[in-house]
N, C-alpha and C positions, 0 to 999 in steps of 0.2 A: 210956663204952661200951668194953669190951675186945674188940677184933677183931683177927684176923690181918691185919696191914697189909702190902701188897705194893707194890713200886715198879714202874713201867713199864720201869725199867732192867733189871729181872730178866726171865727168860724167861717169856713168856706161854704159856698152855696150848696155843695153836695159832697158826699164822701165817695172817693174813688179808690179801689184796691190797687196798691202798687204792683207793677209788673217789672221785675228786676232782671229777667233773662235776656240781656241784650244780644242781638244777632251780630251786629258790627260794632267795632270800636271806631270812634270818629271824633274829630274836634267838635266841641260844643255838644257832645252827647248828653241828652237830658233824661236818660233812663231812670236815674235815682229820684228825680223829682217830677217826672212827667205826670204822675197822678195828681200832683198839686196844680199843675197847669190845667189839666183836663177838668178839675173840679170847678173851674171858673167858666167853663164853656156853657152855652145856653142849654137849658134842660131838653129842648127839642130843636131839631134842625133837619134839613133835607140832606143834600149831598155834602160830604166833608171833603175839603180840598187842602192838600199840603204841598205847596209849590217849591219849597226848599227842603226836600225830603231828608237828605243826610242819612243819619242812622235810623230814622223812622221811629224814634222812641215814643213820641206822642201818638203817632198812628197806631203802634202796637199796643199801647196802653188803652187807647180809646176803643180799638177794635170796632170801627163803625160798620154799619150795615151796608152802606154804599159810599165809596170814596174814590177820589182821583188823586194820586200822589205822583209827583214829578220832580225832576231835577235836570239841570243843564249839563251835568257831568255824565257823559255816556257810560264809562266803565262802572260807575256807581249804580246808575239806573238799570244797567244790565244785570246786576246782582238781584235787584228786586224783581225784575221781569222774569228771571229764571226761578226765583222763589215761587212766583205765582204759577208759572207754566210747567216747571219741571223741578220740584224741590229735591228729588233724588240726585239731580245733577250737582246741586250745591254741596251735598254730602260727599259726592265723589271728588269734586274739586278740592274740598278741604282735606279729606283723608289722604289723597295722593301727596299733597304738599306736607302734611303733618308727618307722614311716614318718612319722607325724604329728610326732614329735620331730625327725626328720631333715630334713623339708621345711619346718618352721616354726621359730619361736623356741623353743628347747629348754625354757627355764623356763616360758614361757607355756603351751606344750602340755602339759607335765607337770602344771601347776596345773589345767588343764582336766580331765585324767584323774583327778586327785585329787578335784576338785570333783564329778565324775561318781560316783566311788565314795562320797564322803560323802553325796551326795544319795540314793543307793540302794546300799548295800554289796553288792558282787557279785564273783564269782570272776574275771571277765575283767579288770576294772580292777586288782584286788588282785594278780593275777599279774604285770602289768607294773610296778606300783608297787614290788613287792618287789625287782625287779631293777634299778630305776632310781632309787630313793630314796637319800638320803645314807647311805652306809655299810651299806646293807641293814638299817638299824635301823627296822623298821616299828613305829612307836609310835602309840598311840591315847589319846585324852583319856578320863579315867576317867568323867566324867559321862555322856557320850553315845556313846563309841566313835569320835569324830571322828579320822580319820587325819591327823596333823599333820606328818609328816616332810617336809622340803623336798627339792628335786631334788638328786640327787647330782652331784658334779663329774666323775664318770667317764662314759664313753659306754657305754650298755648293749650287750651282745653282739649280733651281727647275727642276723637271723631265721634264716639258714642254720645258724649255730652252735647257736642255741636249738632248732631243729627236730631236729638231731642228738641233742641231749640228751633231747628228748621221746621219740624213738624208743628210746633206750637205757633210759630210765626206764620206759617202757611195758613193755619186755621184762623188766626186773628186777622189776617189780611185777605181772606178769601173773597170779600166783596169789593176789593180795591182794584182799580185799573192803574197800572204804572206806565207813565209816559216820559219820554225824553223830550223836554221842551223848556223854553224860557218861562220864568214865573209870570211874565206879563200875559202870555197866551193862556196860561192856566187860569189866571184871575179874571180874564175877560169873559169867560163863559159862565162864571158863577152867577146864579140867579137869586132873587129874593127868597130868603129863608134858608139859603145855604150857609155853611160855615167855612171860613178859611183860617188856617193857622199858619202864620209866617215865622220862620226861624232863619233869617238871612245871615250871611257872613257878618260877623261883628266888626264894626269899624275899628275899634281900639285893640282887639285881641286876636283877630283871626285873619290878618293880612297875608299869611302864608298859605291859606287855603287855595286850592285850585280854582282859578277864575275869580277869586274875590277881588283882585285888583281892578277889575272892570265894573264892579258893582257900584251903583249910585243910589244911595239911600233916598235921595229926593225923588227919584223915579218911582221907588216903591211907595212912598207916601202919596204920590199922585194916583197910583193904581188903587191904593186903599181908599182914597177919597171917592173914587168912582164907584167902588164896590159899596161903600157906605150909602151913597146916594141911591143905589139900586135896591137897598134893603138887605144886603149881604152882611152877615156878622163876620167881623174880622178880629182875630187875636194876634198880637205881634210880640214876639220875644226879642228883646234888644238889650244892648249894654246897660248895666246898672251901675251901682256903686262898687268900688273895689278897695282893697287894702283896708278892710274892716270899716268901710264907710268914709275913709279919709279923702277919697277922690270920686267925684261925680262926673261921669262922661258928659261932655257938652255936645249934645246932638240937636240938630235943627228940627225939632218936632213941631209940626204946625199947630197953631192954636185951634181948639175946638174939634180936632179930628178924632180924638179919643175921649171917651167918657170916664174911664177908670184907669188907674195905674196901681199895679201890685208889685211889690218887691219879693222876689223868690230867692232864698238862700241856696246857692249851688255848692257850697262847701269849698274845698281846696282847689286851686287852679292847677290842673294837670299840665296845661300849656306852659305856665310860668315855671313849674317844676322842671319841665323839659329844658327850658331856656337857661335854667340855673343848675343844670347837671344833677338833677335829682335831689337837691337839698330839701330838707323839711321846711315848709313855709307856713309857720303858725299864723302869720298875720295876713297871708294872701287869701283872704276870703273873697269869693266872687258872688255878686248879687246880679241876677237878671231882673229886668223890668218887663212885666207883662202888661201890655197896653191893649185895652178893649174898646171897640167902637160902640159898645152897647152897655 
């Protein structure tokens, strides 16, 4: 695929202020460099769509006037819907579980919350687990969606700090509608002049994500092609180079679908550190590719 390749060391189209106060910890969280991704978005667009919401880092950084954000994972989208409809409920969910850890045996109380989630997957437990599990690597068993990540060594942020983040995120997403739906449904309704940012499960690094095993990249490319033909702007984050550039993911990216390709330095791989028991990984630099249809 011959694309115009840009480096983030070169001047970006616009300057975007970083927004570092993440609400959730999640695999592939782009909070640290979301502002760089947003800097390559069109200067003007109509409705913003994010059909693989995850941690919502790009959504929160962009803070669009009008947006539709969605995800196929019900407990996750339940967190976002509650943020929109009843932000105080998020604060209560978090504080109740934080106090349980603080006043009891940390690991035992964490395991109780994890057992509660696994018995009946729900937004309240998932919210706290995402912020208290090891490395923020929320992983699920392929067979049945069992959440298996152990308790993290860190202390979760205080309820006061979390409440401040809830308030800020609520304001930043006040114009967003949150939906539980498949990405194809979300992308089908986008119209000319709208912008879609896709951050799907990564083929080479995120197979332990809930639902990722059923995801087909070729289907997403078909949906992007249809959007491009309708005049919808599409930006796609996808696997890039890893191990300091020594390995390039071999992905079947269609010819002529994207107009530009940008490499984004993501820093150290938290997922790889989790898999290697927390070792320091000086050479495990991860690069994302940002592909643009415009």
